[in-house]
mmCIF entry with sequence, helices, sheets and N, C-alpha, C, O atoms, coordinates in Angstrom:
data_MODEL
# 
_entry.id   MODEL 
# 
_entity.id                         1 
_entity.type                       polymer 
_entity.pdbx_number_of_molecules   1 
# 
_entity_poly.entity_id                      1 
_entity_poly.type                           'polypeptide(L)' 
_entity_poly.nstd_linkage                   no 
_entity_poly.nstd_monomer                   no 
_entity_poly.pdbx_seq_one_letter_code       
;(UNK)(UNK)(UNK)(UNK)(UNK)(UNK)(UNK)(UNK)(UNK)(UNK)(UNK)(UNK)(UNK)(UNK)(UNK)(UNK)
(UNK)(UNK)(UNK)(UNK)(UNK)(UNK)(UNK)(UNK)(UNK)(UNK)(UNK)(UNK)(UNK)(UNK)(UNK)(UNK)
(UNK)(UNK)(UNK)(UNK)(UNK)(UNK)(UNK)(UNK)(UNK)(UNK)(UNK)(UNK)(UNK)(UNK)(UNK)(UNK)
(UNK)(UNK)(UNK)(UNK)(UNK)
;
_entity_poly.pdbx_seq_one_letter_code_can   XXXXXXXXXXXXXXXXXXXXXXXXXXXXXXXXXXXXXXXXXXXXXXXXXXXXX 
_entity_poly.pdbx_strand_id                 A 
# 
loop_
_entity_poly_seq.entity_id 
_entity_poly_seq.num 
_entity_poly_seq.mon_id 
_entity_poly_seq.hetero 
1 1  UNK n 
1 2  UNK n 
1 3  UNK n 
1 4  UNK n 
1 5  UNK n 
1 6  UNK n 
1 7  UNK n 
1 8  UNK n 
1 9  UNK n 
1 10 UNK n 
1 11 UNK n 
1 12 UNK n 
1 13 UNK n 
1 14 UNK n 
1 15 UNK n 
1 16 UNK n 
1 17 UNK n 
1 18 UNK n 
1 19 UNK n 
1 20 UNK n 
1 21 UNK n 
1 22 UNK n 
1 23 UNK n 
1 24 UNK n 
1 25 UNK n 
1 26 UNK n 
1 27 UNK n 
1 28 UNK n 
1 29 UNK n 
1 30 UNK n 
1 31 UNK n 
1 32 UNK n 
1 33 UNK n 
1 34 UNK n 
1 35 UNK n 
1 36 UNK n 
1 37 UNK n 
1 38 UNK n 
1 39 UNK n 
1 40 UNK n 
1 41 UNK n 
1 42 UNK n 
1 43 UNK n 
1 44 UNK n 
1 45 UNK n 
1 46 UNK n 
1 47 UNK n 
1 48 UNK n 
1 49 UNK n 
1 50 UNK n 
1 51 UNK n 
1 52 UNK n 
1 53 UNK n 
# 
_struct_asym.id          A 
_struct_asym.entity_id   1 
# 
loop_
_struct_sheet.id 
_struct_sheet.type 
_struct_sheet.number_strands 
_struct_sheet.details 
AA1 ? 2 ? 
AA2 ? 2 ? 
# 
loop_
_struct_sheet_order.sheet_id 
_struct_sheet_order.range_id_1 
_struct_sheet_order.range_id_2 
_struct_sheet_order.offset 
_struct_sheet_order.sense 
AA1 1 2 ? anti-parallel 
AA2 1 2 ? anti-parallel 
# 
loop_
_struct_sheet_range.sheet_id 
_struct_sheet_range.id 
_struct_sheet_range.beg_label_comp_id 
_struct_sheet_range.beg_label_asym_id 
_struct_sheet_range.beg_label_seq_id 
_struct_sheet_range.pdbx_beg_PDB_ins_code 
_struct_sheet_range.end_label_comp_id 
_struct_sheet_range.end_label_asym_id 
_struct_sheet_range.end_label_seq_id 
_struct_sheet_range.pdbx_end_PDB_ins_code 
_struct_sheet_range.beg_auth_comp_id 
_struct_sheet_range.beg_auth_asym_id 
_struct_sheet_range.beg_auth_seq_id 
_struct_sheet_range.end_auth_comp_id 
_struct_sheet_range.end_auth_asym_id 
_struct_sheet_range.end_auth_seq_id 
AA1 1 UNK A 2  ? UNK A 7  ? UNK A 2  UNK A 7  
AA1 2 UNK A 42 ? UNK A 47 ? UNK A 42 UNK A 47 
AA2 1 UNK A 10 ? UNK A 12 ? UNK A 10 UNK A 12 
AA2 2 UNK A 30 ? UNK A 32 ? UNK A 30 UNK A 32 
# 
loop_
_atom_site.group_PDB 
_atom_site.id 
_atom_site.type_symbol 
_atom_site.label_atom_id 
_atom_site.label_alt_id 
_atom_site.label_comp_id 
_atom_site.label_asym_id 
_atom_site.label_entity_id 
_atom_site.label_seq_id 
_atom_site.pdbx_PDB_ins_code 
_atom_site.Cartn_x 
_atom_site.Cartn_y 
_atom_site.Cartn_z 
_atom_site.occupancy 
_atom_site.B_iso_or_equiv 
_atom_site.pdbx_formal_charge 
_atom_site.auth_seq_id 
_atom_site.auth_comp_id 
_atom_site.auth_asym_id 
_atom_site.auth_atom_id 
_atom_site.pdbx_PDB_model_num 
ATOM 1   N N  . UNK A 1 1  ? -36.686 -80.376 -5.058 1.00 0.00 ? 1  UNK A N  1 
ATOM 2   C CA . UNK A 1 1  ? -35.298 -80.393 -4.662 1.00 0.00 ? 1  UNK A CA 1 
ATOM 3   C C  . UNK A 1 1  ? -35.199 -79.836 -3.245 1.00 0.00 ? 1  UNK A C  1 
ATOM 4   O O  . UNK A 1 1  ? -35.779 -78.795 -2.934 1.00 0.00 ? 1  UNK A O  1 
ATOM 5   N N  . UNK A 1 2  ? -34.474 -80.527 -2.407 1.00 0.00 ? 2  UNK A N  1 
ATOM 6   C CA . UNK A 1 2  ? -34.270 -80.103 -1.033 1.00 0.00 ? 2  UNK A CA 1 
ATOM 7   C C  . UNK A 1 2  ? -32.805 -79.758 -0.821 1.00 0.00 ? 2  UNK A C  1 
ATOM 8   O O  . UNK A 1 2  ? -31.964 -80.027 -1.679 1.00 0.00 ? 2  UNK A O  1 
ATOM 9   N N  . UNK A 1 3  ? -32.509 -79.169 0.309  1.00 0.00 ? 3  UNK A N  1 
ATOM 10  C CA . UNK A 1 3  ? -31.137 -78.836 0.615  1.00 0.00 ? 3  UNK A CA 1 
ATOM 11  C C  . UNK A 1 3  ? -31.002 -78.297 2.022  1.00 0.00 ? 3  UNK A C  1 
ATOM 12  O O  . UNK A 1 3  ? -31.986 -78.172 2.752  1.00 0.00 ? 3  UNK A O  1 
ATOM 13  N N  . UNK A 1 4  ? -29.789 -77.983 2.390  1.00 0.00 ? 4  UNK A N  1 
ATOM 14  C CA . UNK A 1 4  ? -29.531 -77.361 3.686  1.00 0.00 ? 4  UNK A CA 1 
ATOM 15  C C  . UNK A 1 4  ? -28.302 -76.465 3.568  1.00 0.00 ? 4  UNK A C  1 
ATOM 16  O O  . UNK A 1 4  ? -27.534 -76.557 2.610  1.00 0.00 ? 4  UNK A O  1 
ATOM 17  N N  . UNK A 1 5  ? -28.136 -75.598 4.560  1.00 0.00 ? 5  UNK A N  1 
ATOM 18  C CA . UNK A 1 5  ? -27.027 -74.659 4.576  1.00 0.00 ? 5  UNK A CA 1 
ATOM 19  C C  . UNK A 1 5  ? -26.135 -74.994 5.768  1.00 0.00 ? 5  UNK A C  1 
ATOM 20  O O  . UNK A 1 5  ? -26.620 -75.162 6.887  1.00 0.00 ? 5  UNK A O  1 
ATOM 21  N N  . UNK A 1 6  ? -24.843 -75.089 5.524  1.00 0.00 ? 6  UNK A N  1 
ATOM 22  C CA . UNK A 1 6  ? -23.867 -75.377 6.574  1.00 0.00 ? 6  UNK A CA 1 
ATOM 23  C C  . UNK A 1 6  ? -23.086 -74.110 6.894  1.00 0.00 ? 6  UNK A C  1 
ATOM 24  O O  . UNK A 1 6  ? -22.557 -73.464 5.989  1.00 0.00 ? 6  UNK A O  1 
ATOM 25  N N  . UNK A 1 7  ? -23.008 -73.747 8.173  1.00 0.00 ? 7  UNK A N  1 
ATOM 26  C CA . UNK A 1 7  ? -22.186 -72.624 8.612  1.00 0.00 ? 7  UNK A CA 1 
ATOM 27  C C  . UNK A 1 7  ? -20.794 -73.183 8.876  1.00 0.00 ? 7  UNK A C  1 
ATOM 28  O O  . UNK A 1 7  ? -20.601 -73.938 9.829  1.00 0.00 ? 7  UNK A O  1 
ATOM 29  N N  . UNK A 1 8  ? -19.834 -72.826 8.052  1.00 0.00 ? 8  UNK A N  1 
ATOM 30  C CA . UNK A 1 8  ? -18.490 -73.397 8.138  1.00 0.00 ? 8  UNK A CA 1 
ATOM 31  C C  . UNK A 1 8  ? -17.615 -72.702 9.173  1.00 0.00 ? 8  UNK A C  1 
ATOM 32  O O  . UNK A 1 8  ? -16.526 -73.190 9.475  1.00 0.00 ? 8  UNK A O  1 
ATOM 33  N N  . UNK A 1 9  ? -18.062 -71.572 9.726  1.00 0.00 ? 9  UNK A N  1 
ATOM 34  C CA . UNK A 1 9  ? -17.255 -70.828 10.691 1.00 0.00 ? 9  UNK A CA 1 
ATOM 35  C C  . UNK A 1 9  ? -17.571 -71.183 12.142 1.00 0.00 ? 9  UNK A C  1 
ATOM 36  O O  . UNK A 1 9  ? -16.719 -71.008 13.014 1.00 0.00 ? 9  UNK A O  1 
ATOM 37  N N  . UNK A 1 10 ? -18.764 -71.671 12.412 1.00 0.00 ? 10 UNK A N  1 
ATOM 38  C CA . UNK A 1 10 ? -19.185 -72.003 13.774 1.00 0.00 ? 10 UNK A CA 1 
ATOM 39  C C  . UNK A 1 10 ? -19.743 -73.420 13.818 1.00 0.00 ? 10 UNK A C  1 
ATOM 40  O O  . UNK A 1 10 ? -20.347 -73.882 12.850 1.00 0.00 ? 10 UNK A O  1 
ATOM 41  N N  . UNK A 1 11 ? -19.542 -74.111 14.939 1.00 0.00 ? 11 UNK A N  1 
ATOM 42  C CA . UNK A 1 11 ? -20.136 -75.429 15.151 1.00 0.00 ? 11 UNK A CA 1 
ATOM 43  C C  . UNK A 1 11 ? -20.609 -75.512 16.598 1.00 0.00 ? 11 UNK A C  1 
ATOM 44  O O  . UNK A 1 11 ? -20.200 -74.718 17.445 1.00 0.00 ? 11 UNK A O  1 
ATOM 45  N N  . UNK A 1 12 ? -21.470 -76.477 16.864 1.00 0.00 ? 12 UNK A N  1 
ATOM 46  C CA . UNK A 1 12 ? -21.954 -76.662 18.222 1.00 0.00 ? 12 UNK A CA 1 
ATOM 47  C C  . UNK A 1 12 ? -20.867 -77.339 19.044 1.00 0.00 ? 12 UNK A C  1 
ATOM 48  O O  . UNK A 1 12 ? -20.231 -78.291 18.593 1.00 0.00 ? 12 UNK A O  1 
ATOM 49  N N  . UNK A 1 13 ? -20.666 -76.837 20.250 1.00 0.00 ? 13 UNK A N  1 
ATOM 50  C CA . UNK A 1 13 ? -19.628 -77.361 21.138 1.00 0.00 ? 13 UNK A CA 1 
ATOM 51  C C  . UNK A 1 13 ? -20.081 -78.684 21.748 1.00 0.00 ? 13 UNK A C  1 
ATOM 52  O O  . UNK A 1 13 ? -21.247 -78.850 22.108 1.00 0.00 ? 13 UNK A O  1 
ATOM 53  N N  . UNK A 1 14 ? -19.137 -79.626 21.858 1.00 0.00 ? 14 UNK A N  1 
ATOM 54  C CA . UNK A 1 14 ? -19.399 -80.919 22.481 1.00 0.00 ? 14 UNK A CA 1 
ATOM 55  C C  . UNK A 1 14 ? -18.490 -81.100 23.683 1.00 0.00 ? 14 UNK A C  1 
ATOM 56  O O  . UNK A 1 14 ? -17.359 -80.616 23.694 1.00 0.00 ? 14 UNK A O  1 
ATOM 57  N N  . UNK A 1 15 ? -18.994 -81.810 24.708 1.00 0.00 ? 15 UNK A N  1 
ATOM 58  C CA . UNK A 1 15 ? -18.167 -82.080 25.881 1.00 0.00 ? 15 UNK A CA 1 
ATOM 59  C C  . UNK A 1 15 ? -17.258 -83.278 25.622 1.00 0.00 ? 15 UNK A C  1 
ATOM 60  O O  . UNK A 1 15 ? -17.232 -83.809 24.512 1.00 0.00 ? 15 UNK A O  1 
ATOM 61  N N  . UNK A 1 16 ? -16.522 -83.699 26.630 1.00 0.00 ? 16 UNK A N  1 
ATOM 62  C CA . UNK A 1 16 ? -15.559 -84.788 26.451 1.00 0.00 ? 16 UNK A CA 1 
ATOM 63  C C  . UNK A 1 16 ? -16.223 -86.132 26.148 1.00 0.00 ? 16 UNK A C  1 
ATOM 64  O O  . UNK A 1 16 ? -15.564 -87.050 25.660 1.00 0.00 ? 16 UNK A O  1 
ATOM 65  N N  . UNK A 1 17 ? -17.532 -86.254 26.436 1.00 0.00 ? 17 UNK A N  1 
ATOM 66  C CA . UNK A 1 17 ? -18.266 -87.486 26.129 1.00 0.00 ? 17 UNK A CA 1 
ATOM 67  C C  . UNK A 1 17 ? -18.940 -87.446 24.768 1.00 0.00 ? 17 UNK A C  1 
ATOM 68  O O  . UNK A 1 17 ? -19.582 -88.417 24.367 1.00 0.00 ? 17 UNK A O  1 
ATOM 69  N N  . UNK A 1 18 ? -18.802 -86.329 24.050 1.00 0.00 ? 18 UNK A N  1 
ATOM 70  C CA . UNK A 1 18 ? -19.387 -86.213 22.726 1.00 0.00 ? 18 UNK A CA 1 
ATOM 71  C C  . UNK A 1 18 ? -20.814 -85.687 22.709 1.00 0.00 ? 18 UNK A C  1 
ATOM 72  O O  . UNK A 1 18 ? -21.460 -85.678 21.662 1.00 0.00 ? 18 UNK A O  1 
ATOM 73  N N  . UNK A 1 19 ? -21.316 -85.245 23.876 1.00 0.00 ? 19 UNK A N  1 
ATOM 74  C CA . UNK A 1 19 ? -22.676 -84.707 23.934 1.00 0.00 ? 19 UNK A CA 1 
ATOM 75  C C  . UNK A 1 19 ? -22.633 -83.197 23.746 1.00 0.00 ? 19 UNK A C  1 
ATOM 76  O O  . UNK A 1 19 ? -21.663 -82.543 24.128 1.00 0.00 ? 19 UNK A O  1 
ATOM 77  N N  . UNK A 1 20 ? -23.703 -82.643 23.150 1.00 0.00 ? 20 UNK A N  1 
ATOM 78  C CA . UNK A 1 20 ? -23.789 -81.206 22.914 1.00 0.00 ? 20 UNK A CA 1 
ATOM 79  C C  . UNK A 1 20 ? -23.888 -80.444 24.236 1.00 0.00 ? 20 UNK A C  1 
ATOM 80  O O  . UNK A 1 20 ? -24.501 -80.921 25.191 1.00 0.00 ? 20 UNK A O  1 
ATOM 81  N N  . UNK A 1 21 ? -23.279 -79.254 24.283 1.00 0.00 ? 21 UNK A N  1 
ATOM 82  C CA . UNK A 1 21 ? -23.290 -78.402 25.471 1.00 0.00 ? 21 UNK A CA 1 
ATOM 83  C C  . UNK A 1 21 ? -24.337 -77.322 25.261 1.00 0.00 ? 21 UNK A C  1 
ATOM 84  O O  . UNK A 1 21 ? -24.387 -76.707 24.196 1.00 0.00 ? 21 UNK A O  1 
ATOM 85  N N  . UNK A 1 22 ? -25.193 -77.078 26.290 1.00 0.00 ? 22 UNK A N  1 
ATOM 86  C CA . UNK A 1 22 ? -26.231 -76.058 26.237 1.00 0.00 ? 22 UNK A CA 1 
ATOM 87  C C  . UNK A 1 22 ? -26.017 -75.059 27.361 1.00 0.00 ? 22 UNK A C  1 
ATOM 88  O O  . UNK A 1 22 ? -25.512 -75.408 28.428 1.00 0.00 ? 22 UNK A O  1 
ATOM 89  N N  . UNK A 1 23 ? -26.414 -73.784 27.107 1.00 0.00 ? 23 UNK A N  1 
ATOM 90  C CA . UNK A 1 23 ? -26.290 -72.761 28.139 1.00 0.00 ? 23 UNK A CA 1 
ATOM 91  C C  . UNK A 1 23 ? -27.511 -72.813 29.060 1.00 0.00 ? 23 UNK A C  1 
ATOM 92  O O  . UNK A 1 23 ? -28.352 -73.702 28.929 1.00 0.00 ? 23 UNK A O  1 
ATOM 93  N N  . UNK A 1 24 ? -27.605 -71.858 29.991 1.00 0.00 ? 24 UNK A N  1 
ATOM 94  C CA . UNK A 1 24 ? -28.685 -71.855 30.980 1.00 0.00 ? 24 UNK A CA 1 
ATOM 95  C C  . UNK A 1 24 ? -30.061 -71.680 30.345 1.00 0.00 ? 24 UNK A C  1 
ATOM 96  O O  . UNK A 1 24 ? -31.059 -72.133 30.906 1.00 0.00 ? 24 UNK A O  1 
ATOM 97  N N  . UNK A 1 25 ? -30.130 -71.032 29.189 1.00 0.00 ? 25 UNK A N  1 
ATOM 98  C CA . UNK A 1 25 ? -31.410 -70.825 28.509 1.00 0.00 ? 25 UNK A CA 1 
ATOM 99  C C  . UNK A 1 25 ? -31.786 -71.991 27.610 1.00 0.00 ? 25 UNK A C  1 
ATOM 100 O O  . UNK A 1 25 ? -32.849 -71.973 26.990 1.00 0.00 ? 25 UNK A O  1 
ATOM 101 N N  . UNK A 1 26 ? -30.941 -72.995 27.529 1.00 0.00 ? 26 UNK A N  1 
ATOM 102 C CA . UNK A 1 26 ? -31.227 -74.163 26.710 1.00 0.00 ? 26 UNK A CA 1 
ATOM 103 C C  . UNK A 1 26 ? -30.773 -74.044 25.270 1.00 0.00 ? 26 UNK A C  1 
ATOM 104 O O  . UNK A 1 26 ? -31.117 -74.884 24.438 1.00 0.00 ? 26 UNK A O  1 
ATOM 105 N N  . UNK A 1 27 ? -30.000 -73.004 24.965 1.00 0.00 ? 27 UNK A N  1 
ATOM 106 C CA . UNK A 1 27 ? -29.489 -72.819 23.607 1.00 0.00 ? 27 UNK A CA 1 
ATOM 107 C C  . UNK A 1 27 ? -28.129 -73.495 23.483 1.00 0.00 ? 27 UNK A C  1 
ATOM 108 O O  . UNK A 1 27 ? -27.362 -73.510 24.446 1.00 0.00 ? 27 UNK A O  1 
ATOM 109 N N  . UNK A 1 28 ? -27.817 -74.053 22.319 1.00 0.00 ? 28 UNK A N  1 
ATOM 110 C CA . UNK A 1 28 ? -26.521 -74.712 22.153 1.00 0.00 ? 28 UNK A CA 1 
ATOM 111 C C  . UNK A 1 28 ? -25.367 -73.703 22.182 1.00 0.00 ? 28 UNK A C  1 
ATOM 112 O O  . UNK A 1 28 ? -25.477 -72.605 21.637 1.00 0.00 ? 28 UNK A O  1 
ATOM 113 N N  . UNK A 1 29 ? -24.281 -74.084 22.815 1.00 0.00 ? 29 UNK A N  1 
ATOM 114 C CA . UNK A 1 29 ? -23.072 -73.264 22.865 1.00 0.00 ? 29 UNK A CA 1 
ATOM 115 C C  . UNK A 1 29 ? -22.304 -73.508 21.576 1.00 0.00 ? 29 UNK A C  1 
ATOM 116 O O  . UNK A 1 29 ? -22.142 -74.654 21.157 1.00 0.00 ? 29 UNK A O  1 
ATOM 117 N N  . UNK A 1 30 ? -21.829 -72.440 20.944 1.00 0.00 ? 30 UNK A N  1 
ATOM 118 C CA . UNK A 1 30 ? -21.113 -72.575 19.675 1.00 0.00 ? 30 UNK A CA 1 
ATOM 119 C C  . UNK A 1 30 ? -19.650 -72.210 19.863 1.00 0.00 ? 30 UNK A C  1 
ATOM 120 O O  . UNK A 1 30 ? -19.307 -71.380 20.704 1.00 0.00 ? 30 UNK A O  1 
ATOM 121 N N  . UNK A 1 31 ? -18.788 -72.842 19.067 1.00 0.00 ? 31 UNK A N  1 
ATOM 122 C CA . UNK A 1 31 ? -17.364 -72.554 19.092 1.00 0.00 ? 31 UNK A CA 1 
ATOM 123 C C  . UNK A 1 31 ? -16.876 -72.338 17.665 1.00 0.00 ? 31 UNK A C  1 
ATOM 124 O O  . UNK A 1 31 ? -17.484 -72.818 16.709 1.00 0.00 ? 31 UNK A O  1 
ATOM 125 N N  . UNK A 1 32 ? -15.767 -71.606 17.535 1.00 0.00 ? 32 UNK A N  1 
ATOM 126 C CA . UNK A 1 32 ? -15.197 -71.323 16.220 1.00 0.00 ? 32 UNK A CA 1 
ATOM 127 C C  . UNK A 1 32 ? -14.556 -72.581 15.645 1.00 0.00 ? 32 UNK A C  1 
ATOM 128 O O  . UNK A 1 32 ? -14.035 -73.419 16.380 1.00 0.00 ? 32 UNK A O  1 
ATOM 129 N N  . UNK A 1 33 ? -14.602 -72.700 14.310 1.00 0.00 ? 33 UNK A N  1 
ATOM 130 C CA . UNK A 1 33 ? -13.926 -73.801 13.627 1.00 0.00 ? 33 UNK A CA 1 
ATOM 131 C C  . UNK A 1 33 ? -12.561 -73.320 13.142 1.00 0.00 ? 33 UNK A C  1 
ATOM 132 O O  . UNK A 1 33 ? -12.214 -72.149 13.298 1.00 0.00 ? 33 UNK A O  1 
ATOM 133 N N  . UNK A 1 34 ? -11.805 -74.219 12.561 1.00 0.00 ? 34 UNK A N  1 
ATOM 134 C CA . UNK A 1 34 ? -10.495 -73.876 12.019 1.00 0.00 ? 34 UNK A CA 1 
ATOM 135 C C  . UNK A 1 34 ? -10.622 -72.956 10.812 1.00 0.00 ? 34 UNK A C  1 
ATOM 136 O O  . UNK A 1 34 ? -9.666  -72.260 10.469 1.00 0.00 ? 34 UNK A O  1 
ATOM 137 N N  . UNK A 1 35 ? -11.784 -72.938 10.159 1.00 0.00 ? 35 UNK A N  1 
ATOM 138 C CA . UNK A 1 35 ? -12.012 -72.127 8.963  1.00 0.00 ? 35 UNK A CA 1 
ATOM 139 C C  . UNK A 1 35 ? -12.513 -70.721 9.286  1.00 0.00 ? 35 UNK A C  1 
ATOM 140 O O  . UNK A 1 35 ? -12.797 -69.952 8.367  1.00 0.00 ? 35 UNK A O  1 
ATOM 141 N N  . UNK A 1 36 ? -12.628 -70.364 10.567 1.00 0.00 ? 36 UNK A N  1 
ATOM 142 C CA . UNK A 1 36 ? -13.189 -69.068 10.952 1.00 0.00 ? 36 UNK A CA 1 
ATOM 143 C C  . UNK A 1 36 ? -12.420 -67.924 10.293 1.00 0.00 ? 36 UNK A C  1 
ATOM 144 O O  . UNK A 1 36 ? -11.201 -67.825 10.436 1.00 0.00 ? 36 UNK A O  1 
ATOM 145 N N  . UNK A 1 37 ? -13.130 -67.070 9.576  1.00 0.00 ? 37 UNK A N  1 
ATOM 146 C CA . UNK A 1 37 ? -12.542 -65.897 8.934  1.00 0.00 ? 37 UNK A CA 1 
ATOM 147 C C  . UNK A 1 37 ? -11.866 -66.161 7.613  1.00 0.00 ? 37 UNK A C  1 
ATOM 148 O O  . UNK A 1 37 ? -11.309 -65.241 7.014  1.00 0.00 ? 37 UNK A O  1 
ATOM 149 N N  . UNK A 1 38 ? -11.899 -67.390 7.141  1.00 0.00 ? 38 UNK A N  1 
ATOM 150 C CA . UNK A 1 38 ? -11.227 -67.732 5.881  1.00 0.00 ? 38 UNK A CA 1 
ATOM 151 C C  . UNK A 1 38 ? -12.257 -68.243 4.885  1.00 0.00 ? 38 UNK A C  1 
ATOM 152 O O  . UNK A 1 38 ? -13.096 -69.078 5.223  1.00 0.00 ? 38 UNK A O  1 
ATOM 153 N N  . UNK A 1 39 ? -12.195 -67.751 3.686  1.00 0.00 ? 39 UNK A N  1 
ATOM 154 C CA . UNK A 1 39 ? -13.074 -68.238 2.631  1.00 0.00 ? 39 UNK A CA 1 
ATOM 155 C C  . UNK A 1 39 ? -14.526 -67.884 2.860  1.00 0.00 ? 39 UNK A C  1 
ATOM 156 O O  . UNK A 1 39 ? -14.852 -67.003 3.656  1.00 0.00 ? 39 UNK A O  1 
ATOM 157 N N  . UNK A 1 40 ? -15.389 -68.581 2.153  1.00 0.00 ? 40 UNK A N  1 
ATOM 158 C CA . UNK A 1 40 ? -16.813 -68.328 2.259  1.00 0.00 ? 40 UNK A CA 1 
ATOM 159 C C  . UNK A 1 40 ? -17.367 -68.997 3.510  1.00 0.00 ? 40 UNK A C  1 
ATOM 160 O O  . UNK A 1 40 ? -16.975 -70.108 3.868  1.00 0.00 ? 40 UNK A O  1 
ATOM 161 N N  . UNK A 1 41 ? -18.296 -68.290 4.172  1.00 0.00 ? 41 UNK A N  1 
ATOM 162 C CA . UNK A 1 41 ? -18.813 -68.778 5.436  1.00 0.00 ? 41 UNK A CA 1 
ATOM 163 C C  . UNK A 1 41 ? -19.802 -69.923 5.263  1.00 0.00 ? 41 UNK A C  1 
ATOM 164 O O  . UNK A 1 41 ? -19.732 -70.917 5.986  1.00 0.00 ? 41 UNK A O  1 
ATOM 165 N N  . UNK A 1 42 ? -20.715 -69.795 4.321  1.00 0.00 ? 42 UNK A N  1 
ATOM 166 C CA . UNK A 1 42 ? -21.791 -70.769 4.183  1.00 0.00 ? 42 UNK A CA 1 
ATOM 167 C C  . UNK A 1 42 ? -21.554 -71.699 3.005  1.00 0.00 ? 42 UNK A C  1 
ATOM 168 O O  . UNK A 1 42 ? -21.012 -71.302 1.974  1.00 0.00 ? 42 UNK A O  1 
ATOM 169 N N  . UNK A 1 43 ? -21.971 -72.941 3.182  1.00 0.00 ? 43 UNK A N  1 
ATOM 170 C CA . UNK A 1 43 ? -21.890 -73.940 2.126  1.00 0.00 ? 43 UNK A CA 1 
ATOM 171 C C  . UNK A 1 43 ? -23.304 -74.501 1.945  1.00 0.00 ? 43 UNK A C  1 
ATOM 172 O O  . UNK A 1 43 ? -23.927 -74.953 2.906  1.00 0.00 ? 43 UNK A O  1 
ATOM 173 N N  . UNK A 1 44 ? -23.801 -74.466 0.709  1.00 0.00 ? 44 UNK A N  1 
ATOM 174 C CA . UNK A 1 44 ? -25.149 -74.943 0.417  1.00 0.00 ? 44 UNK A CA 1 
ATOM 175 C C  . UNK A 1 44 ? -25.064 -76.283 -0.292 1.00 0.00 ? 44 UNK A C  1 
ATOM 176 O O  . UNK A 1 44 ? -24.251 -76.468 -1.198 1.00 0.00 ? 44 UNK A O  1 
ATOM 177 N N  . UNK A 1 45 ? -25.907 -77.215 0.125  1.00 0.00 ? 45 UNK A N  1 
ATOM 178 C CA . UNK A 1 45 ? -25.941 -78.536 -0.497 1.00 0.00 ? 45 UNK A CA 1 
ATOM 179 C C  . UNK A 1 45 ? -27.366 -78.823 -0.932 1.00 0.00 ? 45 UNK A C  1 
ATOM 180 O O  . UNK A 1 45 ? -28.292 -78.794 -0.121 1.00 0.00 ? 45 UNK A O  1 
ATOM 181 N N  . UNK A 1 46 ? -27.531 -79.097 -2.201 1.00 0.00 ? 46 UNK A N  1 
ATOM 182 C CA . UNK A 1 46 ? -28.818 -79.455 -2.761 1.00 0.00 ? 46 UNK A CA 1 
ATOM 183 C C  . UNK A 1 46 ? -28.820 -80.939 -3.086 1.00 0.00 ? 46 UNK A C  1 
ATOM 184 O O  . UNK A 1 46 ? -27.787 -81.501 -3.450 1.00 0.00 ? 46 UNK A O  1 
ATOM 185 N N  . UNK A 1 47 ? -29.964 -81.567 -2.957 1.00 0.00 ? 47 UNK A N  1 
ATOM 186 C CA . UNK A 1 47 ? -30.079 -82.961 -3.329 1.00 0.00 ? 47 UNK A CA 1 
ATOM 187 C C  . UNK A 1 47 ? -31.519 -83.259 -3.754 1.00 0.00 ? 47 UNK A C  1 
ATOM 188 O O  . UNK A 1 47 ? -32.453 -82.579 -3.329 1.00 0.00 ? 47 UNK A O  1 
ATOM 189 N N  . UNK A 1 48 ? -31.685 -84.268 -4.583 1.00 0.00 ? 48 UNK A N  1 
ATOM 190 C CA . UNK A 1 48 ? -33.016 -84.687 -5.024 1.00 0.00 ? 48 UNK A CA 1 
ATOM 191 C C  . UNK A 1 48 ? -33.692 -85.447 -3.909 1.00 0.00 ? 48 UNK A C  1 
ATOM 192 O O  . UNK A 1 48 ? -33.100 -86.321 -3.276 1.00 0.00 ? 48 UNK A O  1 
ATOM 193 N N  . UNK A 1 49 ? -34.944 -85.097 -3.679 1.00 0.00 ? 49 UNK A N  1 
ATOM 194 C CA . UNK A 1 49 ? -35.722 -85.783 -2.633 1.00 0.00 ? 49 UNK A CA 1 
ATOM 195 C C  . UNK A 1 49 ? -36.751 -86.673 -3.319 1.00 0.00 ? 49 UNK A C  1 
ATOM 196 O O  . UNK A 1 49 ? -37.845 -86.235 -3.674 1.00 0.00 ? 49 UNK A O  1 
ATOM 197 N N  . UNK A 1 50 ? -36.376 -87.910 -3.493 1.00 0.00 ? 50 UNK A N  1 
ATOM 198 C CA . UNK A 1 50 ? -37.286 -88.882 -4.099 1.00 0.00 ? 50 UNK A CA 1 
ATOM 199 C C  . UNK A 1 50 ? -37.955 -89.667 -3.002 1.00 0.00 ? 50 UNK A C  1 
ATOM 200 O O  . UNK A 1 50 ? -37.294 -90.335 -2.207 1.00 0.00 ? 50 UNK A O  1 
ATOM 201 N N  . UNK A 1 51 ? -39.280 -89.583 -2.959 1.00 0.00 ? 51 UNK A N  1 
ATOM 202 C CA . UNK A 1 51 ? -40.029 -90.333 -1.970 1.00 0.00 ? 51 UNK A CA 1 
ATOM 203 C C  . UNK A 1 51 ? -40.122 -91.781 -2.407 1.00 0.00 ? 51 UNK A C  1 
ATOM 204 O O  . UNK A 1 51 ? -40.738 -92.084 -3.428 1.00 0.00 ? 51 UNK A O  1 
ATOM 205 N N  . UNK A 1 52 ? -39.531 -92.658 -1.662 1.00 0.00 ? 52 UNK A N  1 
ATOM 206 C CA . UNK A 1 52 ? -39.547 -94.088 -1.984 1.00 0.00 ? 52 UNK A CA 1 
ATOM 207 C C  . UNK A 1 52 ? -40.543 -94.774 -1.067 1.00 0.00 ? 52 UNK A C  1 
ATOM 208 O O  . UNK A 1 52 ? -40.223 -95.160 0.057  1.00 0.00 ? 52 UNK A O  1 
ATOM 209 N N  . UNK A 1 53 ? -41.754 -94.914 -1.573 1.00 0.00 ? 53 UNK A N  1 
ATOM 210 C CA . UNK A 1 53 ? -42.812 -95.520 -0.750 1.00 0.00 ? 53 UNK A CA 1 
ATOM 211 C C  . UNK A 1 53 ? -43.141 -96.907 -1.229 1.00 0.00 ? 53 UNK A C  1 
ATOM 212 O O  . UNK A 1 53 ? -44.007 -97.569 -0.657 1.00 0.00 ? 53 UNK A O  1 
# 
């Protein structure tokens, strides 16, 4: 079983063309979402990983 964790309070900032914005060190710039400070911060999603070969 595989999965991932979503941070619901922060997201990566995008410019007006829809591309991700990075700082001088090459790290993505993050901005607050509408859910910041409300409810649970993290959302976990599990799914079955079936290898279809």
